[in-house]
N, C-alpha and C positions, 0 to 999 in steps of 0.2 A: 300287317299294314306297312306301306312304305314309310321310311323316315323322312323328316322334313328337310327343306332347303335343297338338297340334291337328290337325284333319283328320278327315274321315269315312272309316271303314273300309268297303271293299266287302265284300259277302257272297258266300259260296260254300257248297257242300254240305259239312257237317261230317263228319268221319270218327271212328271209335272211337279214343279217346285212346291206348290201348296199341298199336294197330296203326299209327296215323299217326306216332307218335314213333319208330317203327323206320324211317320213310321219309325223314325230313329232319331235319338238325340245324340248330339256330338259329345264325345268324351266319356260316355257311359255305356253305349251300346244297348240302351234300354228301349224296348218297343213302346211307342207312344199310343195313346188312346184318342181316336178322333173325336169322341164325345166331349172330351175336356175342352177342345177348341170350340166345338159347336156351342156349348153352353156359355162360354165366355163371349162369343160373338152375339149371343141373344140378349145380353144384358142391355139395360136402357142406355141410350146415348148420353154422353155428358152434355149438360146444358150451359154450364157456366164454370168459370175458374174456381178451383178449390185447392186447399192445402192438403198434402198427404204426407205420411211418414214413410221413410224408406230406410231399411236396415241393410247392413252389409256384412259379408263374411269374406275374409281375406283369401286371395289366391297367391300364396307366397312364391310359387314356382310355376313357370310356364310349362316346363317338362317335369311332371310329378315323379317320373322315374329317375331323374337326374337333377335334384333341386339346387345343386351348386352351379349348374350351367345358367348363365345369363345372356350369353352371346348367341344370337340366332341369325345367321346370314348377315345382313347389313343393319341389324337392329339389336339393341340391348334391352332386355326386359327390365322395366322399372318396378312393376307390380300391378295388381289387379284385384277386383272384388266381384263377388256375386251379389246382386241387388234384389231385395225382396220388399213387398209392401202388401198390406191387407186390402188396399184399395182395388176393387175389381177393374178399375180403369188402367191400372199400371201394367205395362207390358207392350209387346208388339213394336218395340222401338226400331225404326227402320232408317232413320237419317239423323245426322248429328252435326252440331256446331259447338265448338269450345271457344270461350273468350280468348283473345290473344295472350292473356297472362295465365291462362289455365285455371282460373278460379271458379268458373261457372260453365254450365252447358245448357243448350237448348236442343231438344230432340223432337221429332215428329213420329207419330204412330200410324200403322196401317188401318186404324179405325177412325181416323180423322181428328186426333187430338195432338196437343203439344205438351211437352214436359220440360220444365226448367228447374234448375237446382244449383246450389253451390257445391263444388267438389272439395272435399276435405282431404288432407294429406297428413301422413306421418313421415316427416322428412320429405323425401322426393317420391314416396309411394302413395298412390291414391288409397284412401281408407274408407270412403263412403260418400254419401250425399246428404246435404242438410238444406233446410228451407225449400223443400220441393213443392212445386205447384203444378197442377195439370189443368188444361182447359181445352175447349173445342176450337178447331179451325172453322172459319166462317166463310160464307159465300159472299158475292158482291153486294148483297143487301144486308149483310151483317148477321144473318141467321146461321146457327150451327149447321154444318153439312149433315144431310139427312139420310143418305143411303150409301151402301157399301161402294157402289160404282163411282161415287163422287168423293168418298172419304179416304180412299186408299193412298195416303201420303207415304212416299217411299224415300224421299231425299230432301235435303235442305242445305243451303249455303248462305253465308253472309255476303250481301251485295255491297253494303256501305255502312259506315258507322260502327257501332258496337251493339251488344245485346242490351245495353242500357238505353240506347237510342240509335236506331238504325233501320235497316231494311233487309229482310231475308227473302230468298226465293225458294219455294217449295215445289217439288216435283211429284206429280200424281200419276198413277197408272190406272188402267181400266178406262176412265175418262182421261185420256192422255193430255196433260197440260203442265206448264211451268208458270206458277202464280206468285207474284210478289206480295209480301205482307209487311206492314210496319211493325217494328218491335220496340217496346219501351219497358224499362224495368224488368227485362228478361221475360216479358210476356208478349204473346201475340193476341191482341184483344180486338183489333179492328177488322174491317171488311177486307175481302180479297181484292187485290188490285187487278189491273188489266194483264191478262196472260201474255207471255211472249208469243210472237208469231210462231205457229207450229210448222214443223217440217212438212214438205209436200207429201211425203209417204207416211205420215203419222197414222193414217187409218189402216195401214198394212201391218203395223206392229201388233203382235198378239196381245190381247187386252190385259193379260196378267203378267206381261213381261216388258213393260214400258219404261218410263223415265225413272230408273232405279238409282242413277248416279247423276249428280249435278254439282258443279264447282265453278268458281270464278278464278280465272288465271290472274296471278298477282304481278307478273312481270313477263318479259319476253316480247316477241314480235306482236302478240295479240293481247297485251296486258289489258285487263279489265273485261275481257270477253267472257261470256258464259259458255261453258262446255257441258254437254250432257250425253250420257250413253243409255241406251235401252238395256234392260237386263239380258235379253237374248233376242236379237233381231239380226240373223245371219243369212237367211234365205239360201242356204247351201253354199255361200261364198267362202267360208272358212274365216270370215272376219265379222266381229261385232260392229254394229252401226252406232255412230255418235254424230253429234252436230256441234258446230261452233257458231255462235251468234255474233256476227260482225255487222255493225251499223243496223242492228235489229233484224238482220236476215240470217236464217239458219242455213249453214253450209255443211255438207256431209264430210265426215272423215271416218276411218275405220281402225279397229284394233284387232290384231290377230287373235283368233280363237284357239287357245292352246289347251288341249286335253279336255275340252268340253266344260270348262268353268263358266259360270254365269257372273256378270258384273253386278255388284251390290252397292258400291259407293265410290266416290272420288273426292280428293282434296288437293288444293293448290299449295305449292311451296313458295316461299318468298322469292326464289330465283326464277320463278315461272314454270318450273317442272310440275308435273301432275302425278299424284299417287292414285292408283286404281286398286280397289279392294274387290276380290273375287271369291266365289264360293262354289263348291261342287259337292254333289251327293250321289253315291251309288250304293245300292243295297249291299254289294259285296265289299265295300270299302268304308262306309260311313260318311261323315261330313269332313270336308277339307276346306282350307282357306288359303288364299295367296294374295300377296301384295306386289304390284308392279310399279315401276317408276318410268314415266315418259319424259323425254327431254324437251325443254321449252322450244328449242330451235326446230324440232321436228313436228310440233303441233301446228297444223295448218289445214285449210280446206283441201280436200282431196287426198290427204295423207293416208298412207297405210302403215300403221304403227305396230311395233312389237314390244318395245320397252325392255327393261331389265327387271328380273325377278329379285325382289329384296328378301322375301320370306315366303316359304310354303310350309304348311303344317297340317297334320291330319288329326284324327280323333284320339291318338295317343297323347295329345297335348291338351292343355286346358283351353279349348275353344268350344263354341256352340255355333249357332246360325249367325255368323258375323255379318252384319248389314250396315253398320254406321262407321264412318271414319272422319276424323277431324285432326287438325294440326295446330299447335301453339308453341310458344317459346317459354322455357322455364326461367327462373331468376338469373341463371347463369348464361342465358342466351342459347341453350341447347334446343334443338328441334325435337319436339315430343309428339308422337302419334297416339291418338286415343281411338280405340275400337270399342264398339258396343254391339250386343247381339239382340236379335229379335226372338223372343221365346214363343211366338205364335199364340200367346195367352194360354199355353199349355204349361203352366207354372209348376205343376207337380213333377214333370219329367224333363223339362227344358229349363234353362237358366237365362236370366238377364245378366250378362257379364260385361264389365268395363275393364279393359286392359290398356296399359300404357307402355310404350317403347320409346327409347331414344334412337333417333336416326344417326347412323354412323357413316363416315366416309370410307373409301376403299381401304384406307390404312387402319381403320378401326377406331378413329377418333370421333367424338361427338361433333355433329354439324352445328356450327354456331353462326350468329349474326356477323 
């Protein structure tokens, strides 16, 4: 397999995301069993908020073959954990928000649930989750979402306030929509709000490749605007399709499709730049992930963006199906990236992983406030 950060990736025939992720797990090369996913999907839907126990195993090194290495491109590995729970509802984490101080998280799952928890640390390294709760996302009438086509939550961003009292925006695919929810005490308990105006071409997005990434721009020419990307909506153009909501109106922009990676999440930096998380699978290569950084000054309606690659990694590294990305500041003011993986409820052969990195500038120093 190619090494991360530098090096050209070879191409192969892409497979459908939901099918291929049943076939191979990142980092282990183990063949997955489709039945494990099917049985998990068949479990009863969650009807109300409940407390769950989550245990963790440390991931001391990002590169298991070189445990002393911590610098990877423009990132420094802080630490990570694999997360486990006996709850049948735990898993499928596809979007992530972390409190600005890094003490708690809120995630959504692709079966229509949310998960909140406090993040524990040993020094600067994440060590696990505590006080974890899980509950259902609800429709506009306050009822839990009932079927897969409406439940498939893939992304989340904080619109205002905090996870103690604020508002988040949740992106769904299949029934493509971006829906606001009130959040209080790190829980989403209320009804769905009025969805953002959909793009004119929303019905052309493949049903299983919709609003996979959503973020709020924190500064720059379009500070406060919502930006979203489809997982894969290129239509042969060589560019992914995204939209920027300005004064409530979605306006198209594009991101160059490099080597057939799919977009899985995005997160805004304090200076207005945008981080984009990507994932790629090929039977001949296994699973890979990549992080790109887009400059605030370049993000605009009609833009064709490429960005800077911060990190690229393959299955030789401790990754899985990385789908969630969030940003916070540590007590020293350093910018910290948190990534989380979607195990597709195939918990025997895939993992729910939480990884944290410090963002570095070009000189290798931590980016601070």
